[in-house]
C-alpha positions as CSV (number, residue, x, y, z in Angstrom):
1,M,157.5,18.1,-40.5
2,K,154.3,16.7,-39.0
3,N,150.8,17.8,-40.0
4,K,148.5,19.3,-37.2
5,N,145.3,17.4,-36.3
6,P,142.4,19.7,-37.4
7,I,140.1,18.5,-34.5
8,K,142.7,19.2,-31.9
9,S,143.3,22.6,-33.5
10,L,139.6,23.4,-33.3
11,L,139.3,22.4,-29.6
12,D,142.3,24.5,-28.8
13,S,140.7,27.5,-30.4
14,K,139.8,30.3,-27.9
15,L,137.3,31.8,-30.3
16,L,135.3,28.6,-30.3
17,W,135.1,28.5,-26.5
18,M,134.0,32.1,-26.4
19,I,131.2,31.4,-28.8
20,L,130.1,28.3,-26.9
21,S,130.1,30.3,-23.6
22,L,128.0,33.0,-25.1
23,I,125.5,30.5,-26.5
24,L,125.2,28.7,-23.1
25,S,124.7,31.9,-21.2
26,L,122.1,33.0,-23.6
27,A,120.3,29.7,-23.2
28,I,120.4,29.9,-19.4
29,W,119.2,33.5,-19.4
30,T,116.4,32.6,-21.8
31,Y,115.3,29.7,-19.5
32,V,115.4,31.8,-16.3
33,V,113.5,34.7,-17.9
34,S,110.9,32.3,-19.3
35,T,110.6,30.5,-15.9
36,E,110.2,33.7,-13.9
37,N,107.6,35.1,-16.2
38,S,105.7,31.8,-16.3
39,T,102.2,32.1,-14.8
40,V,101.5,30.1,-11.6
41,T,98.6,29.8,-9.2
42,T,99.4,29.5,-5.4
43,V,97.1,29.0,-2.5
44,F,97.6,31.3,0.6
45,R,96.1,30.0,3.8
46,G,95.6,32.0,7.0
47,V,95.5,35.4,5.4
48,P,94.5,37.7,8.4
49,V,91.2,39.6,8.2
50,E,91.4,43.3,8.9
51,I,88.4,45.6,9.6
52,V,89.0,49.1,8.4
53,G,86.8,52.2,8.7
54,D,85.4,51.1,12.1
55,D,86.8,54.3,13.7
56,I,84.6,56.3,11.4
57,L,81.6,54.2,12.4
58,E,82.3,54.8,16.1
59,S,83.1,58.5,15.9
60,S,80.4,59.7,13.5
61,R,77.6,57.1,13.8
62,N,78.1,55.7,17.3
63,L,78.3,52.1,15.9
64,I,80.7,49.3,16.5
65,V,81.6,46.1,14.6
66,T,81.4,42.9,16.7
67,D,81.3,39.1,16.3
68,V,83.4,38.8,13.1
69,D,82.9,35.2,12.1
70,T,86.5,34.5,10.9
71,N,89.9,36.0,11.6
72,S,91.6,34.6,8.5
73,V,90.7,33.5,4.9
74,R,92.1,31.3,2.2
75,V,92.8,32.7,-1.3
76,E,94.3,31.6,-4.6
77,I,96.5,34.1,-6.5
78,R,97.6,33.8,-10.1
79,G,100.5,35.7,-11.6
80,P,104.1,35.6,-12.7
81,R,106.2,33.2,-10.6
82,R,108.7,35.9,-9.8
83,I,106.0,37.9,-8.0
84,V,103.8,35.2,-6.6
85,D,106.7,33.2,-5.1
86,A,107.8,36.3,-3.2
87,L,104.6,36.5,-1.3
88,N,103.5,34.7,1.9
89,S,100.3,34.7,3.9
90,E,101.6,37.0,6.6
91,D,102.3,39.7,4.0
92,L,98.8,39.7,2.8
93,T,95.7,41.2,4.4
94,A,92.0,40.5,3.7
95,Q,90.6,44.0,4.2
96,V,86.9,44.7,4.9
97,D,86.0,48.4,4.7
98,V,83.0,49.1,6.9
99,S,83.1,52.9,6.6
100,K,80.1,53.1,4.4
101,L,77.7,51.3,6.8
102,T,75.1,53.5,8.4
103,R,73.0,51.4,10.8
104,A,73.0,48.5,13.3
105,A,72.4,45.2,11.5
106,Y,73.9,41.9,10.6
107,A,76.3,42.4,7.7
108,S,78.1,40.2,5.1
109,M,80.8,41.9,3.0
110,K,83.4,40.9,0.5
111,Y,87.0,41.7,1.2
112,K,89.9,42.8,-0.9
113,I,93.4,41.4,-0.7
114,V,96.0,44.0,0.2
115,Y,99.6,43.3,-0.9
116,P,102.9,44.5,0.6
117,D,104.1,47.9,-0.7
118,G,106.0,47.6,-4.0
119,T,104.2,44.5,-5.2
120,E,103.3,44.7,-8.9
121,T,99.6,44.1,-8.3
122,R,98.7,44.7,-11.9
123,Y,100.1,41.3,-12.8
124,L,98.2,39.5,-10.1
125,T,94.6,38.0,-10.0
126,V,92.8,36.4,-7.1
127,T,91.1,33.4,-8.6
128,S,89.5,32.0,-5.5
129,Y,88.2,33.3,-2.1
130,L,87.3,31.0,0.8
131,P,85.1,32.2,2.4
132,E,83.9,34.6,-0.2
133,T,82.5,37.1,2.5
134,V,83.2,38.0,6.1
135,N,80.1,38.1,8.3
136,F,79.8,40.4,11.4
137,M,77.4,42.5,13.5
138,V,77.1,46.2,13.5
139,S,75.8,47.3,16.9
140,N,74.8,50.5,18.6
141,L,77.4,51.8,21.0
142,N,76.2,52.8,24.5
143,T,77.6,53.6,27.9
144,I,76.5,52.4,31.4
145,S,77.7,52.7,34.9
146,V,77.8,49.7,37.2
147,P,78.6,49.4,41.0
148,V,81.9,48.0,42.2
149,R,81.6,45.0,44.6
150,G,84.3,42.8,46.0
151,V,85.9,40.8,48.7
152,Y,89.1,40.8,50.8
153,E,90.9,37.5,50.3
154,G,93.5,37.8,53.0
155,K,93.5,37.3,56.8
156,L,93.0,39.5,59.8
157,A,95.4,39.7,62.7
158,E,94.1,38.4,66.0
159,G,92.0,40.9,67.9
160,F,90.9,42.9,64.8
161,T,87.8,43.0,62.6
162,A,87.0,44.5,59.3
163,E,84.2,46.6,57.9
164,S,82.9,46.2,54.4
165,P,85.4,47.0,51.7
166,V,85.3,50.5,50.3
167,F,86.0,51.1,46.6
168,D,87.1,54.3,44.8
169,P,85.4,54.9,42.5
170,Q,82.2,53.3,43.7
171,T,81.0,52.8,40.1
172,V,82.8,52.2,36.8
173,T,81.7,53.4,33.4
174,I,81.6,50.9,30.6
175,T,81.2,51.5,26.9
176,G,80.3,48.9,24.3
177,P,77.6,47.3,22.1
178,D,74.1,46.9,23.6
179,A,74.2,43.1,23.2
180,Y,77.2,42.9,25.5
181,L,76.3,45.7,27.9
182,K,72.9,44.2,28.8
183,D,74.6,41.3,30.6
184,V,76.9,43.5,32.8
185,S,75.6,43.8,36.4
186,Y,78.6,44.8,38.4
187,A,82.4,45.1,38.6
188,W,84.0,42.5,40.9
189,V,87.2,43.1,42.8
190,S,89.2,40.5,44.7
191,F,92.2,41.9,46.7
192,G,94.5,41.2,49.6
193,T,95.4,37.6,48.7
194,G,98.1,36.4,51.0
195,K,98.0,39.5,53.2
196,T,97.5,39.5,57.0
197,A,96.1,42.9,58.0
198,E,96.1,44.6,61.4
199,S,95.5,48.1,60.0
200,S,93.4,49.5,57.1
201,Y,94.7,48.0,53.9
202,T,94.5,49.6,50.4
203,E,95.3,48.0,47.1
204,E,95.0,49.3,43.5
205,T,93.5,46.3,41.6
206,P,91.8,45.4,38.3
207,F,88.2,44.4,38.2
208,T,86.1,41.8,36.4
209,L,82.8,42.6,34.8
210,M,80.1,40.1,36.0
211,T,76.6,39.1,35.2
212,A,73.8,39.1,37.8
213,D,74.5,35.4,38.2
214,G,78.1,35.9,39.0
215,E,79.6,34.8,35.7
216,P,82.3,36.8,33.9
217,V,81.2,38.9,31.0
218,P,83.2,38.8,27.7
219,T,85.1,42.1,27.4
220,E,86.4,41.9,23.9
221,Y,84.2,44.7,22.7
222,L,83.9,46.6,26.0
223,S,86.0,49.5,27.2
224,G,85.9,51.6,30.4
225,T,87.1,54.9,31.7
226,E,88.9,53.0,34.5
227,E,91.2,50.0,34.3
228,T,91.7,49.6,38.1
229,V,89.9,50.7,41.3
230,S,91.3,51.5,44.7
231,A,90.1,48.8,47.2
232,T,90.3,49.6,50.9
233,L,89.5,47.3,53.8
234,P,88.8,49.3,57.0
235,I,90.4,47.5,59.9
236,L,89.1,48.0,63.4
237,E,90.5,46.8,66.8
238,M,88.1,44.8,68.9
239,K,87.8,45.0,72.7
240,E,85.4,43.7,75.3
241,I,84.2,46.5,77.5
242,P,82.7,45.7,81.0
243,L,79.4,47.4,81.8
244,A,79.0,49.1,85.3
245,V,76.8,51.3,87.4
246,S,77.9,54.0,89.8
247,I,76.2,53.9,93.2
248,V,75.6,56.6,95.8
249,E,75.8,54.9,99.2
250,G,73.5,55.8,102.0
251,A,70.8,54.6,104.5
252,G,73.2,51.8,105.6
253,A,73.7,50.5,102.1
254,S,77.2,50.5,100.6
255,S,79.2,48.5,98.0
256,A,79.9,46.0,100.8
257,N,76.3,44.9,101.3
258,T,75.0,45.6,97.8
259,K,74.7,42.9,95.0
260,I,74.7,44.3,91.5
261,S,73.9,42.2,88.5
262,I,74.1,43.6,84.9
263,T,72.8,41.7,81.9
264,P,74.7,41.6,79.6
265,D,77.7,42.5,81.8
266,R,80.0,43.4,78.8
267,I,79.9,44.2,75.1
268,K,82.4,43.9,72.3
269,L,83.2,47.1,70.5
270,A,85.4,47.7,67.5
271,G,87.0,50.9,66.4
272,D,90.1,53.1,66.5
273,S,92.8,51.8,68.8
274,A,93.3,55.3,70.3
275,I,89.7,55.4,71.5
276,L,89.5,51.8,72.7
277,S,92.7,52.0,74.7
278,G,91.2,54.6,77.1
279,L,87.9,52.8,77.4
280,N,88.0,50.3,80.3
281,Q,84.3,50.3,81.3
282,I,81.0,51.8,80.3
283,V,79.0,53.3,83.2
284,L,75.3,52.9,82.4
285,S,73.9,55.2,85.1
286,T,74.3,56.4,88.7
287,V,72.0,54.7,91.2
288,D,71.2,56.3,94.6
289,L,70.9,53.5,97.1
290,T,68.6,55.6,99.2
291,D,66.0,55.7,96.4
292,F,64.7,52.2,97.1
293,R,64.2,49.8,100.1
294,S,65.9,46.5,99.3
295,S,65.8,45.8,95.5
296,F,66.0,47.8,92.3
297,S,65.6,46.9,88.6
298,E,66.0,49.1,85.6
299,T,67.1,48.9,81.9
300,Y,69.5,51.4,80.6
301,P,70.8,52.2,77.0
302,I,74.4,51.3,76.4
303,Q,76.1,54.5,75.3
304,Y,79.5,54.8,73.7
305,D,81.5,56.9,71.2
306,N,79.5,57.0,68.0
307,T,82.7,56.2,66.0
308,L,82.8,52.7,67.5
309,V,81.0,49.7,66.1
310,N,79.0,47.4,68.4
311,I,80.1,43.9,67.5
312,S,77.9,42.3,70.2
313,G,74.7,44.0,69.0
314,A,73.3,44.7,72.5
315,T,71.9,48.2,72.8
316,E,70.7,48.1,76.4
317,A,71.4,46.4,79.6
318,K,69.3,45.4,82.6
319,V,70.6,46.4,86.1
320,D,69.4,44.5,89.2
321,I,70.5,45.7,92.6
322,E,69.8,43.9,95.9
323,I,70.6,45.2,99.4
324,V,71.7,42.3,101.6
325,G,71.5,42.1,105.4
326,L,69.5,45.2,106.0
327,E,65.8,45.8,106.9
328,T,63.5,48.8,106.7
329,A,61.0,50.2,109.1
330,S,58.5,53.1,109.1
331,Y,58.3,55.8,111.7
332,N,55.8,58.7,112.2
333,V,58.2,61.6,112.7
334,R,57.0,64.7,114.4
335,N,60.4,66.4,115.0
336,I,60.1,68.8,112.0
337,S,62.0,72.1,111.6
338,V,63.4,74.6,109.1
339,V,66.8,76.3,108.8
340,N,68.0,79.4,106.9
341,A,64.6,81.1,106.9
342,P,64.6,84.6,105.4
343,E,64.9,87.5,107.8
344,G,61.7,89.3,108.8
345,V,59.4,86.4,108.1
346,E,57.4,84.0,110.2
347,V,57.5,80.4,109.1
348,E,54.5,78.3,110.0
349,I,55.1,74.5,109.8
350,E,51.9,73.0,108.6
351,S,53.0,69.4,108.6
352,E,52.3,67.9,112.0
353,S,54.0,64.5,111.1
354,V,55.6,62.7,108.2
355,E,55.8,59.0,107.7
356,V,59.5,58.2,107.2
357,V,61.0,54.8,106.0
358,V,64.5,54.1,107.3
359,R,66.9,51.2,106.6
360,G,69.5,49.6,108.8
361,T,70.5,46.3,110.4
362,P,67.9,44.5,112.4
363,E,69.8,45.2,115.6
364,E,69.9,49.0,115.0
365,L,66.2,49.2,114.0
366,E,65.3,47.4,117.2
367,E,66.9,50.2,119.2
368,L,65.6,53.0,117.0
369,N,62.5,55.1,117.8
370,A,60.8,58.0,116.2
371,E,62.4,60.5,118.7
372,N,65.8,59.8,117.1
373,I,64.5,61.0,113.7
374,R,64.0,64.5,112.6
375,L,63.2,66.3,109.3
376,V,64.9,69.6,108.5
377,A,63.9,71.8,105.5
378,D,66.4,74.4,104.2
379,L,64.6,77.6,103.1
380,T,67.7,79.3,101.5
381,D,66.0,79.3,98.2
382,Y,62.8,80.9,99.6
383,K,64.2,84.3,100.6
384,D,61.7,86.2,98.5
385,A,58.8,83.8,98.9
386,R,55.5,84.4,100.7
387,G,52.7,81.9,101.0
388,S,52.4,78.1,101.3
389,F,55.2,75.9,100.0
390,M,56.4,72.3,100.2
391,P,60.2,72.4,100.4
392,Q,62.2,69.2,100.4
393,A,63.3,68.0,103.9
394,K,66.4,66.2,104.9
395,V,66.1,63.2,107.3
396,Y,68.5,62.9,110.2
397,V,68.8,59.8,112.3
398,D,70.6,60.9,115.4
399,G,72.8,58.4,117.2
400,F,72.8,55.8,114.4
401,V,75.5,56.4,111.8
402,D,74.6,53.4,109.6
403,V,70.8,54.0,109.6
404,G,69.3,56.3,107.0
405,A,66.0,57.3,105.3
406,I,64.8,55.8,102.1
407,G,63.3,58.1,99.5
408,K,62.6,61.8,99.3
409,Y,60.4,63.8,101.7
410,T,58.8,67.2,101.8
411,I,57.0,69.2,104.4
412,S,54.4,71.9,104.1
413,V,55.2,75.4,105.4
414,N,53.5,78.8,105.2
415,I,55.8,81.8,104.9
416,V,54.3,84.9,106.4
417,R,56.0,88.3,106.1
418,S,55.7,90.9,108.8
419,W,55.4,93.8,106.3
420,P,53.1,94.2,103.3
């Protein structure tokens, strides 16, 4: 019988391997525990800065924090490896509590590091802060209103024009620190880019706060009651309207032998299409051709619907009228009579003769004499009158259809009643 090798027997022993495994596990556990609990120092860069308590400043003291000099800090944290290694910069916050500040001033405050929930902070120590403080301004909070201005960036269809843009609201209210509000002069709106308008165009659009020099104002610390405004471009149709005068023909003068010149002879108006569509000319006045001998000149205001806009700018026009091919002559007329005299009265014609100017062609005037001309006064309106009056008399030129009197004429009559 062979003897067993004692070394081999020992290696084959299960008890031995169990003891060795236990010893190895214990060594590993001891190493891990000692490593996790070892103290390490780690640098965390880019830890975000957070201002807290600023809502209290604004609501109770009308103050606001501005111009924070940094938005992140660098810190060194010492503690057990198992805790420190679980942290990263994004989980940390450099918190500055401003709730105790009471007045507007330049401030420099230390911050505290805030860890994620559940962190065993009692084992951690911040060994280095860079920078050590956060600097900022505490400013008074105020509110101002500034006007809205702007421009339409699009195009207009042919035959149309636009009035100045209209904004709703006309002013915007801005709240912020005095240092930023002092530069705000107006709110600028640009709208309609890429549009071609042929009717009034409206767009809801944001605005930009501007300085008096036309530079944008930083709005980080500014807020407003409105974020947008309604910008409207009123569009008007344009139309050239001829100017004209109406004439009353007479004394041989008609449109055929009358030259009319109007300066300017037309104006350009803009307005509602419904109004312009029915407006084909503007009649300045009515001119009676029997009121002058051969020429006439007068300036008249140009009148039109007050809802229309005068693009041309002319507010009056000069009218010149010339009678062509006719001449005038004066006659001492003695053939004077009255018609429609009241009953029961005696009318005494006190005018023995009246100088009358007539107009006609040279040939007709050559044949005309005073006996062909008579003056007749109509006394219809004098039925209750008594005494001396000067009624208007109408001039008749018998036998000459195209010859007529120039101007107005009166005669003197005395109305005598036969009863008291």
